[in-house]
N, C-alpha and C positions, 0 to 999 in steps of 0.2 A: 305555700306547704300542702304537699297533696295529705288527702285522707284516707287509706284503703278502704273501705265499710264506708261510705258515702250515705248519711240519714236524711231524707228529707221534710224535714212538721212541716204536713201535704195537712192531718187529721188531726185531731180535739188530741187523741192521745198520745199522739205523735208528736205536740207544740208546747202538753203538760211533762212531754215526759222532757225537753228541750230545755226548756223554765228551771224541770226541779237540776236539769245540769245545768246553764248557769250559775245558779241558784249553789250550789256545791261553789263551786269553782269560787263563785263571790267570798266566801265563807271560807273557803282552802285560804285566799289571798286574805285577809286576815290576819291568820299566825302572825303573831307581832318576831317572832323567834327565827319565821323566816323557812322552819323544817317540819318536814305531812306527817302526823301521828296518825296513821290509819288502828291503830287502836284504841279504846274508849277506856282502855284501863290503866292505862298508860299513858294516856296526856292525865290525866285524875291523878296520874304516882309521880306526875313532873309539875299538877299541882300541890301534891301534897297531901291529898286526898286518903282514907283511907279505903282500902278496900268497899267498907255499907256503904261509904258517902257514896262513895264512887257510880257503884249501882246506882243510891238515887241518884243520880245525879247522868247518867246513861238514861232511868227511864225518864227524867222529866222531857233529855234530847231528846230522845225516840214522842212524847207525849209534844214537844214544840213543832217535831218535822211534822206529825201525821196531819199537824195545824197548816202548815202553810201548803203542803198539801193540797189540803181540803181545800181551801183560799186559791192555790190556784187552778184547782179542776172549777171551781165554781164560778169564776172570773176567766177560765175560755168558754165554759160551757157558757156562758151569761153572751163572752163580746166573738165566739167564733164567726169570721165571715170565709171563709173563701177561696184562698188567692184564683182569682181569672184570666 
């Protein structure tokens, strides 16, 4: 399968972006229904949550994502060895 705008993970920042994209792909794959819903409010509605509960859940999910980004950033920065 050809990729038009091929990127390379040859810097720490590019590798971090690559790992985040892999993480998002894996998380999306975990969706039990097989449907991809891109709007977090629609996801909350699907699960029967009120708009206020939805806002709270979205805030918590954003905090978790920030923690994952920080973890990936620290792990790459501590272990990055450029390919030779």
